[in-house]
Structures are given as structure tokens and as C-alpha cells.
N, C-alpha and C positions, 0 to 999 in steps of 0.2 A: 505495501500500499505504499501511494505517496505521501512524502510527511514535508509540511513547511517547514524551512529553517530560518526564513527571514522575508520582510516585505522590504520593499526599498523606496524610496522617498518618491512621488510623483514628479515629472520633469526628471529622472533617473537617465541619463543618456550615455552612459558608459562606465564600465566595471573591469576591478584586476583584482586578484588574489595576490597572496604575500607568499612566498618560496614554499612555505609550509600549510598555507590553506586556512589557517587559521585569523586570517585577517582580511577584509575584501574594504578596498578603497570604490568609491562609486562617486562619479562626477552629477552635475548636474545643470538644467538650461538655467540657470540662474547664479551660474558663475561659484558656487560653494561643491565640496567634496565633503563626503560623509564616510566615518571609516566605523566597522563593523567589526566585533570582536564577536568572538567563540569564549558565551561567559560558564557556559555550563557541558563542558566534554563530554560528560554520558548523552546526553540529549541533542547534541550537534546542534541547540539553536545558536542565530546571531543577535545582540543587541547593538543601536547604535551607539558608541562611546564619545566620540567626536564628531563634529561638525566646523568647518573653517571656509570662509571668504576666500578663493583665488582673484575670481574676476569680474566683470562687471558681467561679461558676455560667457555665454555657454561653453562649458566643458566638452572637448573634442576627445579626449585621453586620458587615461592615467596608467605611469606604471611605477614599479614598486623598484627602487634601490634594490643589488645583492645583499642578502642578509648579514651578510660581515661587513658591513659601511653603517649600519642602524637601522633605523624606521625611518625612512625617508619617502617621499613621493614625488615623482616627475608629472607636470600637469601641461597639457596642451589647450587653450582654448582657445574659439572660433576664430575669434580676432588675429590670430598665429602667434600669441606669444607663449613662450616656453618658460615657467617655471620651476623651483627644487623646494619643496617642504620636508623639514623633518621635526618627528615628535622628541620633545627633547623636555627637563624637568632642570627646573632653576627655583635655587637655595629652597624654599619652603614651598614653592607652590607646586599643584597638580600638574602631570603630565599635558603639556601642551604642542600646537603644531606652529611653526614660525615659518617663515620665509626663509629660504638660507641664498636663494639667489635665483635673479631674475636675467634670463640671457637676453645680451643685443639682437638686436634682429633690425634689418633696414626695411626693406617696401615688401619682400618676400614673407610669406605666411611659413611657419613650421608645419607638415603634413604629419611626419611620422618621427617615434625616436625609439632607442631601445639603449639599453646597457650592454656591455661586454667587458667581462676580465681579460685582463691580456697575462704575462709573464711579470709586469714591472707593474700596471697600474689600472684603473678602471678607467676604462671611456665609456662616451655618450657618442654616440651616431645620429644625427640631427639630416633628416631630407626636407627640404624646401620646397615653395611653390615656383620657382625660378628654375628648378631643375638642379639646384646646388648640392650638397652633401657637406656638411661638416663633423669633423669629430675632433670631441672633445675630450682632455685628459685632465683627472683628478692630479691634483700637484701634490696635497697632504690628505691622506685618508681619515683623519680626525679632523679635518675640517672642509665638510662639506659646500663650503661658500666660495673652493679656489678651484676654480677651472680655467684651463686655457685652451686655445684653438691647437689643434694639433695639426691639423692639415684641412685643406678645402679643394675640394674639384667636382666635378660631375658626373652623371653616370653614363659614362662611354668608353668602347673600347681604343676606340680611335682618336686617341688624344689630340690629334691636327682637326676632325671633322669642324666644319663652320657649322651653324645655323641660324636662325634668329631669336627671338624672345621667345622663351619657351613658356607654357602655362601650365600648371600638372594642378590635378583636382584632387590627387588623393597619392600617396603611396607607402610600402611596405617593406620591412628590414628585417631581419632575423639573423641573428649571430649564430654561429656554430656553437654549439652546447659544449663542446669539449673545451678540457683546462690542460690539457695534457704539458707537461716541463719542454719537450722538443716542440709543441706546435706552434707555429705561427695563428696571432689573432686573426680570425677572417670573418666574413657576412654574406649578404646574398640583398640585393635592394633589386624594386621594379619601380616605376611610375606609373600610371596612369596621365597621360599628358595630350598635347596637341604635338608633342616632337617625335616620331619613330625612333629613333636615335635613343633619345632617353629610356623608351619604355623598358625596352626588353632586361629580362633579368639577368643582373651581371652580381657575380663572385668577386670581392674584392679581400684580397690576405696584404699584413704587413711585410715589408719587406724590412726587417730586422738590420739587414747588413747598409741599406742603403737610407732608412730611417723615410722610409715610403710606402704608400700605401698601392696597389699596382693591380689591374684588372685581369684576374687569372682565368674567368671561364666566362660563356656567355649560355644561360640555358635557355636558349630558342632557336627552332629550327628555320631554315632559310626563310620559308614564306609565312614565320611566325613572330619575327622579329618587330614588326610594325605594332602588333597586338599590343592593347594598353593592361598591364596587369596590375588586378585587384589584392593578391595577398599572397605573401612568400610564408613560406614553414621551413626550415631545416632541422630535422631527425636528430634524437642522439644517438651516438654509434656506439654498439655495445659489444662492437668485434668484428664488424662487417671490412671485407676490401675496400669499401668503398662508400662516400656521404648517399645520404640521403635524403633529396631536397623535392618540396610540393609547390609549385606552381601556377596560379589561379589566373585565366583569361575569360573571356569571353566563349572560348571554343571547350572551356571546360578545366579538372586538374590535372596538370603537365606531373607524370612521378618522374625525376630526373636521377640517373646513374652519375656520382662526380666521383672520379678518378683523384687519390692520393699522388701519383708521381706525375711530376709537370716534364714538358717535353723540354724540347732545346729551346723555346722559348718563352719556358714560364708557364704556359698553358696546361690544365688538367684537361683532363678526357673529358666529355659529356656523352649520356647515353640517356633518350627519353625511353622509358619503359612502358608507359600507360598515360592513356587519358580519360581520367572519369568524368561522366555526367550525370547530373541528375536533378540538378537544384533549379527551380524556375527562377534566371533572374541572376544578379552577381556574386561572387563568392565576398562575404567581406569578412572573414576571419579564417584564419586556419592553425590548429597545434596538433602536438604528436603527445602522445603518450610518452612516460618516463624511459620506457622500452625502445621508443622507433620501431614500435610496431604497427601500432594503431593510427588514421589520422583522423581527428575532428575536423568537421570545416560546416561554418555558418553560414548560409545563406539569406540575399533577401527576402526567401521567401518565408521565414522563417523557420525554417527548418534545421536540421543539426544532423549531419549525417557521420558515420561512423566505418572508416575505406579500413582494410586488410587486403592482405596477402596471400595467397595459399603455399602451401609447401613447391609450387610449381613455378612460384611469381609473378601468377596472374593476382590483380589487383580485382577485389569486389565489393559490393557494398555489404557490410555487415549489420549495420543498424539502422534506423530512420527514428529519428527523438521530436515528435510532434507537441510543438504548447497546447497547453490543455486550457482553455480560458472557464473560470466558472459560469453557473449559470445565472444570469439578471432575474 
């Protein structure tokens, strides 16, 4: 029997669970963020423990910082601003949320953000509405207000390409979840824009020797490179000899294998092994389970679908989760 664990505020626009799944952050149309905590582990019910104002405009996305850096969330507002908020206790005051950092912006808007750990520091990648990508680096793990721009570039493979003013309506970022000692930081990024060069999903990897980010793969067939990308998701790797990445476009969800050994040009091999269809409309979000075996996709049709591959490597729809609304 289904059990209600929490009720979100009216006007909630986005949510994000923390790493342990014991806290939920929810952004609203009035520019506030509410924090829900599990106060009774036995019943798994959640109550709102904090509510703070972030912006006058609606909240587009909230993202928790990795747990080793404390309790903090980054917030994107629909006016394009990006801010970082931390839960703190000062002197005898109770826990409360304070603004740590409001990231500078020009005329472009922040579309998506994701945190990623590297061997040396915490990084934050942000994608902007003009097609720019910025990598921010935390200078001091104990001071969340101290960030600097490590790199800035555009999501294109051919770095000498020229194109006009880009206009991007959305972007999707997913870091490689592996944290191996010898593994370089990497992430995948795709845009939904008016520029075909920006749209296709590219894998970016940090070149430690030259201290720069390089495009090492493009996850798009020649006939699909102009397709707008709605969502990307990089699967955890528990022993596969290749990486597994999902890319959603208007043609469905493409499942890609990404090789681990670069060629003489530093590029990684790619193979599209499946295209999954079934959502009526855009795929808005995708998430892998912790084993990297099951992919969950959420569509504009309000459906959540679970996908798996069988022992022969054939992908199929495993389950459908449809919203159930109470009778009026």
C-alpha cells in the first residue's frame, strides 16, 4: 500500500534529495527554498524544518553540495542568478541558512549546474544561456564563499569553429561519478539551443599535465549532431570496461558505451548500443541507480520509466510509474 511521506508546498517547482536521502530541498515559485528532514526514521516521514528566501523570482533548480563539504545547496533562479546557501549555527543561535556566495553573471542566464570532486578540490560546472561553460573551483574546503573561475569555454569539439550569437533554452550536465586516484575529472554536457555545434553532448576531461579541459568524445551520430539535448546521465561504474551514458533528445534516449583508452588524438571511442522510446514528449530528467544497472527517466508526460538491459545487452522498459491523483 502506498504511504504518504511528505506534502510539498503549493508552487513547488523543483526538488533535490541530499546524498543520504534523509533531507529534501524544494524550490518554489515565490523564490523560497524549503528543507524537509526525516524526523522519525521508523515511519520515514518528513517535516519542513527550514524555509529561506533566495530570490524574488521562481527557483529553477536546487543542488546539494557533496556531503564532505557540509550541508549546503546551490540554487538557480529563473532570472538566471546562481547562489550558494549553507546551514550554519552561530554562537547560541539555532541552525539557520545563510548566503555564502552569489556568483557573478553578465547578461546570460545560468541553465544548469553540477558539483564534481577531483583529486585536488571541489569543482562546480555551470552552463549558460549563451552557450558558455564555466568551471568554478573551491579554494578552501572550509570556506564555501571562496570560489574562483578555473576555466571558461564553449561546448564545441572544433575549437576554431565560428558561429553567431547562441541562444540556449536549457542545458544538462552530468559528472563522471567515479573518484579513482588515477582518474581525471570528466563530465558530459549537452545544450538545447539554436546552434547545432553546441547541442550535441560532449565529454570533457581535465588534462592535468597542461591544466586545461579538453573535449575527448562526442555522443552523437553524424545525422544526430544538430539534435537538441534535453538530459544526460553518467552511470556509476562497478567494473565495466567501458563507461555507460544516457543522452535524451527528441528521438528518444540513446544509451552509449564510452571507451576508456584514448587514441593518438586523445579521443575516446563511442558506440550507441540502444535507443529507448516510450515517453510522450520531452525527457526532462534521468538518473541511474547506485549500481549503474537501472536508468530512471522522467518525461513531460508526467510518467517515470525504469529501463534495464538483459544478459544479452538488450535494453527494455522494466516498469512505469504513473502519478495517482486523489479523487476530488
